C-alpha positions as CSV (number, residue, x, y, z in Angstrom):
1,M,-3.3,-21.7,3.5
2,P,-3.8,-18.0,2.6
3,L,-2.5,-15.3,4.9
4,T,-5.2,-13.5,6.9
5,P,-5.2,-10.4,9.1
6,D,-6.0,-12.6,12.2
7,A,-3.2,-15.1,11.5
8,L,-0.8,-12.2,11.0
9,T,-1.6,-10.3,14.1
10,A,-1.1,-13.4,16.2
11,Q,2.6,-13.1,15.2
12,G,3.9,-10.2,17.2
13,E,7.4,-10.2,15.8
14,V,6.1,-10.0,12.3
15,V,3.7,-7.1,13.2
16,A,6.7,-5.3,14.7
17,W,8.7,-5.7,11.5
18,L,5.8,-4.4,9.5
19,G,5.6,-1.4,11.8
20,S,9.1,-0.6,10.7
21,L,7.6,-0.5,7.2
22,D,4.9,2.0,8.4
23,I,2.0,-0.4,8.9
24,S,0.2,-0.4,12.2
25,F,-2.3,-3.1,13.2
26,A,-3.8,-1.0,16.0
27,S,-7.5,-0.7,15.6
28,D,-9.0,2.6,14.6
29,E,-12.1,4.0,16.4
30,E,-14.8,5.5,14.2
31,P,-14.6,5.2,10.4
32,W,-14.2,8.6,8.6
33,F,-15.3,7.3,5.3
34,T,-17.8,4.9,3.7
35,V,-17.4,2.4,0.9
36,D,-20.3,2.1,-1.5
37,G,-21.8,-1.4,-1.4
38,A,-19.9,-2.4,1.8
39,E,-22.1,-2.5,4.8
40,S,-19.4,-2.1,7.4
41,P,-15.9,-2.0,5.9
42,R,-13.3,-3.9,8.0
43,Q,-10.3,-1.6,8.6
44,I,-7.4,-4.0,9.1
45,C,-4.5,-1.5,9.7
46,S,-3.3,2.0,9.1
47,D,-0.2,3.9,8.2
48,G,1.7,6.8,9.7
49,S,0.0,9.4,7.4
50,G,-3.5,8.6,8.7
51,G,-4.4,6.3,5.8
52,A,-6.6,3.2,6.4
53,F,-6.4,-0.3,4.9
54,V,-9.7,-2.0,4.4
55,L,-10.3,-5.7,3.6
56,L,-13.4,-5.7,1.4
57,P,-15.9,-8.6,1.1
58,S,-14.2,-9.5,-2.2
59,Q,-11.0,-9.9,-0.2
60,N,-9.4,-7.0,-2.1
61,V,-7.4,-4.6,0.0
62,L,-8.5,-1.0,-0.3
63,Y,-6.4,2.0,0.7
64,V,-8.1,5.2,1.9
65,S,-5.7,8.2,2.3
66,S,-6.3,11.0,4.7
67,E,-6.0,13.4,1.7
68,G,-9.1,12.2,-0.1
69,R,-7.6,9.5,-2.4
70,A,-8.6,5.9,-2.4
71,G,-8.4,2.7,-4.4
72,I,-7.9,-1.0,-4.3
73,I,-4.1,-1.7,-4.0
74,A,-4.0,-5.5,-3.8
75,E,-6.2,-8.5,-4.9
76,S,-5.8,-10.2,-1.4
77,F,-4.4,-9.7,2.0
78,E,-1.4,-11.8,1.2
79,A,-0.7,-9.7,-2.0
80,F,-1.0,-6.6,0.1
81,I,1.7,-7.9,2.6
82,Q,3.9,-8.9,-0.4
83,L,3.5,-5.3,-1.8
84,V,4.4,-3.7,1.5
85,V,7.4,-5.9,2.0
86,A,8.7,-5.5,-1.6
87,R,7.9,-1.8,-2.0
88,P,7.3,-0.1,1.4
89,Y,7.2,3.2,-0.5
90,W,4.3,2.0,-2.7
91,L,2.4,5.1,-1.9
92,D,5.2,7.2,-3.3
93,I,5.2,5.1,-6.4
94,L,1.6,6.1,-7.0
95,K,2.5,9.7,-6.2
96,F,5.1,9.7,-9.0
97,S,3.0,7.6,-11.4
98,A,2.4,10.5,-13.9
99,G,-1.3,9.9,-13.8
100,G,-1.1,6.1,-13.8
101,D,1.7,5.4,-16.3
102,L,3.3,1.9,-15.6
103,P,6.7,2.7,-17.0
104,Q,6.8,5.9,-14.9
105,M,5.8,3.8,-11.8
106,R,8.7,1.4,-12.5
107,R,11.1,4.3,-12.8
108,A,9.8,5.7,-9.5
109,A,10.2,2.3,-7.8
110,D,13.8,2.0,-8.9
111,A,14.6,5.6,-7.9
112,L,12.9,5.2,-4.5
113,E,14.7,1.9,-3.8
114,A,18.0,3.6,-4.6
115,T,17.3,6.4,-2.1
116,L,16.3,4.3,0.9
117,D,17.9,5.9,4.0
118,D,17.6,2.8,6.1
119,E,18.2,0.1,3.4
120,D,19.8,-2.3,5.9
121,D,16.8,-2.1,8.2
122,V,14.3,-2.4,5.4
123,N,16.1,-5.4,4.0
124,E,16.3,-7.1,7.4
125,A,12.6,-6.5,7.9
126,R,11.9,-7.9,4.4
127,E,13.9,-11.1,5.2
128,Q,12.3,-11.6,8.6
129,I,8.8,-11.1,7.4
130,R,9.2,-13.5,4.4
131,E,10.9,-16.1,6.6
132,R,8.4,-16.0,9.4
133,L,5.4,-16.0,7.2
134,A,6.8,-18.4,4.5
135,L,5.8,-15.5,2.2
136,P,6.9,-15.9,-1.4
137,E,8.5,-12.8,-3.0
138,A,6.1,-10.9,-5.3
139,D,6.7,-11.5,-9.0
140,D,6.0,-8.0,-10.1
141,P,4.8,-5.8,-7.2
142,V,4.7,-2.6,-9.2
143,G,2.7,-4.2,-12.1
144,A,0.3,-5.7,-9.6
145,L,-0.1,-2.4,-7.9
146,Y,-0.8,-0.7,-11.2
147,E,-3.3,-3.3,-12.2
148,A,-5.2,-3.1,-8.9
149,V,-5.4,0.7,-8.9
150,A,-6.2,0.9,-12.6
151,T,-9.1,-1.5,-12.3
152,S,-10.3,-0.3,-8.9
153,D,-14.0,0.1,-8.9
154,A,-14.5,0.9,-5.2
155,I,-16.2,4.2,-4.5
156,V,-15.1,5.7,-1.2
157,R,-16.9,8.7,0.2
158,A,-16.0,11.2,3.0
159,T,-18.5,11.6,5.8
160,D,-20.1,14.5,3.8
161,G,-20.7,12.2,0.9
162,S,-18.1,13.6,-1.5
163,P,-16.2,10.9,-3.4
164,F,-12.5,10.3,-3.0
165,T,-10.3,10.5,-6.1
166,T,-7.9,7.9,-7.6
167,L,-4.6,7.0,-5.9
168,F,-2.7,7.8,-9.1
169,N,-1.1,11.2,-8.9
170,R,0.1,13.4,-11.7
171,F,3.7,13.8,-10.7
172,S,6.6,11.9,-12.1
173,I,10.1,11.5,-10.7
174,D,11.2,14.2,-13.1
175,N,9.3,16.7,-10.8
176,N,11.6,15.7,-7.9
177,P,15.3,16.7,-8.4
178,M,16.6,14.0,-5.9
179,L,14.7,11.2,-7.6
180,R,15.3,12.5,-11.1
181,D,19.1,12.5,-10.4
182,T,18.9,9.0,-8.9
183,A,17.2,7.7,-12.0
184,A,19.6,9.3,-14.4
C-alpha cells in the first residue's frame, strides 16, 4: 500500500524523526500562493525556511519556496519521503545545480553528504524512518529529483499573480569554497 500523508502523520515517532530532517507536518494557515489548475492545493507539510510542500491532484509533490521558486520535486508522496530521507539537503542540491545540470547536482550531493555536521543523527533518522515505514531506499534520489524538477509543469503564483521561477539555481559547488574543497 502506498504511503500517504495521513498514514504517516499517524506515526508520531516517524514524524519526529522527519522533523530532525527539517520537515514539519504542522498545518499552515492561509496559503500565500496559488497553483494554476489546482482548485485548493493541499499543503501537507513545511520546512524551516518557510517553504511549503503541496500534494497535487496528480499525486506529485510540489515544493514552493518562500523566495519565489517552485516546482515538482517528487512523483508521489512516498518518493518525496524517500528523497527527504536519502538527501535531507535536497534543496541545496538544487541551489548548486548550475542551472539544472545533473552531473553538477551529483557533485553537490556528494559534497553535501561529506559535510554533514550531524551525520550520526541523520543516519539514525534515516534508519528509523525506513524501518518504521518499511520504506525502500531510493534507487537514484538525485536523478529522480532532477527529472521531477526538469519536467515540472506546475505554475505557481504569488498572491499578486506573479509566477514563481524554477527551483534550479545557477550556482555550482565551485562557487562555495567549503563544498569545492570537499569535492576535490
